[in-house]
C-alpha positions as CSV (number, residue, x, y, z in Angstrom):
1,M,-9.8,-17.5,14.7
2,S,-10.7,-14.1,16.1
3,F,-9.2,-10.9,14.6
4,D,-6.4,-9.2,16.5
5,P,-5.5,-5.7,15.1
6,T,-2.2,-5.8,16.9
7,S,-1.2,-8.7,14.6
8,L,-1.1,-6.3,11.7
9,K,2.2,-4.8,10.5
10,Y,2.0,-1.0,10.9
11,D,4.7,1.3,9.6
12,Q,7.0,3.3,11.9
13,S,4.2,6.0,12.2
14,G,1.7,3.3,13.3
15,L,-0.1,3.4,9.9
16,I,-1.2,0.7,7.5
17,P,-2.4,1.3,3.9
18,C,-6.0,0.6,3.1
19,I,-7.3,0.2,-0.4
20,A,-11.0,0.9,-0.9
21,Q,-12.7,-1.2,-3.6
22,D,-16.3,-1.2,-4.7
23,H,-17.8,-4.5,-3.4
24,V,-20.0,-5.0,-6.5
25,T,-17.9,-3.8,-9.5
26,G,-14.4,-4.5,-8.1
27,E,-13.4,-0.9,-9.1
28,V,-10.5,0.4,-7.1
29,L,-11.7,3.7,-5.6
30,M,-8.9,5.0,-3.5
31,M,-6.0,4.3,-1.1
32,A,-5.7,5.9,2.3
33,W,-4.1,5.3,5.7
34,M,-5.5,3.7,8.8
35,N,-4.1,3.4,12.3
36,A,-5.3,1.0,15.0
37,A,-7.9,3.5,16.3
38,S,-9.4,4.3,12.9
39,L,-9.5,0.6,12.1
40,A,-11.4,0.1,15.4
41,R,-13.8,2.9,14.5
42,T,-14.4,1.4,11.1
43,L,-15.2,-2.0,12.5
44,D,-17.4,-0.6,15.3
45,T,-19.5,1.7,13.1
46,G,-19.4,0.1,9.7
47,N,-18.5,3.5,8.2
48,V,-14.9,3.6,6.9
49,T,-12.7,5.9,8.9
50,Y,-9.1,6.7,7.9
51,W,-6.3,8.6,9.5
52,S,-5.4,11.9,7.8
53,R,-1.6,12.3,7.9
54,S,-1.9,16.0,6.9
55,R,-4.3,16.9,9.6
56,A,-3.2,14.3,12.1
57,A,-6.8,13.5,12.8
58,F,-9.5,10.9,12.0
59,W,-11.1,11.2,8.6
60,A,-14.5,9.6,8.5
61,K,-15.1,9.2,4.7
62,G,-18.1,11.3,3.7
63,E,-18.3,13.2,7.0
64,T,-18.3,16.6,5.2
65,S,-19.1,15.6,1.6
66,G,-21.8,13.0,2.3
67,H,-20.0,10.6,0.0
68,V,-19.9,7.8,2.7
69,Q,-18.1,4.5,2.4
70,R,-19.9,1.7,4.2
71,L,-17.8,-1.3,5.0
72,V,-19.0,-4.6,3.5
73,E,-16.0,-6.7,4.2
74,L,-12.4,-6.1,5.4
75,R,-9.6,-8.2,4.1
76,V,-5.9,-8.5,5.2
77,D,-3.2,-9.3,2.8
78,C,-0.8,-12.2,3.2
79,D,2.0,-10.1,4.7
80,R,-0.5,-8.4,7.1
81,D,0.8,-5.0,6.0
82,C,-2.1,-3.8,3.8
83,L,-5.8,-3.8,4.1
84,L,-8.5,-4.1,1.4
85,A,-11.9,-2.6,2.3
86,L,-14.7,-3.8,0.2
87,V,-17.2,-0.9,0.4
88,S,-20.5,0.4,-0.7
89,Q,-19.6,3.9,-2.0
90,E,-22.2,6.7,-2.0
91,G,-21.2,9.3,-4.6
92,P,-17.6,9.9,-5.7
93,A,-14.7,8.5,-3.7
94,C,-12.2,11.1,-4.8
95,H,-12.0,14.7,-3.4
96,T,-11.9,15.8,-7.0
97,N,-15.5,14.6,-7.4
98,R,-14.5,11.6,-9.5
99,R,-15.7,8.1,-8.8
100,S,-12.1,6.9,-8.3
101,C,-8.9,8.6,-7.3
102,F,-7.2,6.6,-10.0
103,Y,-8.4,8.8,-12.9
104,T,-5.0,9.2,-14.7
105,A,-3.7,6.5,-16.9
106,L,-0.2,6.3,-18.4
107,R,-0.7,5.5,-22.1
108,D,2.2,5.6,-24.6
109,G,4.3,7.6,-22.2
110,Q,1.5,10.2,-21.7
111,E,-0.8,10.9,-18.8
112,V,-4.4,10.6,-19.9
113,E,-7.4,11.6,-17.8
114,I,-9.8,8.7,-18.0
115,L,-12.5,9.8,-15.6
116,T,-14.3,13.2,-15.4
117,P,-15.8,14.7,-12.3
118,M,-19.3,13.4,-11.5
119,A,-22.2,15.7,-12.0
């Protein structure tokens, strides 16, 4: 069965969440939004491109930082309302220079920083 991007369930703004996960380690790196056009760019180029809600523009991961995400495999969840991008991540995934955007854990009712910025 061939993939039809119009079969996905986008929100009222035409967006769908996409979780980026390291294809080797399984580490969850980040979550960002895609629209149909950024998804098409991702599939065409192999470089993950998101939609920036704050800038209302395409956001090619690593375009300015050099911390590129290369798509290894794209998966669609059972409800077709969320994407999982298995990626090869070059450098940190987070704009705070950490490997993952999920660097704060809740432990015993406290927020604990579990990842420090990469050198």
